[in-house]
C-alpha angles and dihedrals in degrees: 000000000000091000087057090050090052092050090047090051092050091047092049091046091049092050092051092044094046095243115153101199109051091163089069091054090048089054094053105272114147126250124205119227118180091340095310125109122232133184126198117212128190124185112186093187101049105023109015094161097052144063119208119218117202117198119195106224092177138229120314119223115275093236092057101041098115094050093044095047091047090052092049092049090050089051090051090052092051094050095036117140139125095281100014126140115262143186119237138178121233126213088258089059092248116142112233128190115212118204125181125211128188109238091218091057106039126080129187095258091050090047091054090050091051092050093049091050093048091046089054091050092048091051091047090049090053091061096062105353095240131103123238105174136039118276124250 
């Protein structure tokens, strides 16, 4: 049943966003919102009641890595909780923000609002690589 809710959410999101291949999004293809890439992930076995949103914040400059990574770790500590959002670093050195939504609570319009807010934060982060405001 939750898988169906995820598919419905992706279809509704795609219709509102003007995307013509929602099945690609449901299978992990990225979608660009305000110049920032996002991926939706659904795992029926391990988290059947949630959808994970991954926001690509980008790659910090080499000369500032230590300061940037320290700031991101501090942010993770501040928002830490069992199902809290978190920053992570991919093998390609891109910073990704993971955000979890309960399928029962999120609707397509709300999801679009979340993505726009996160896109704004990612773009702001890319100007100086530090966070000013709270996340999603």
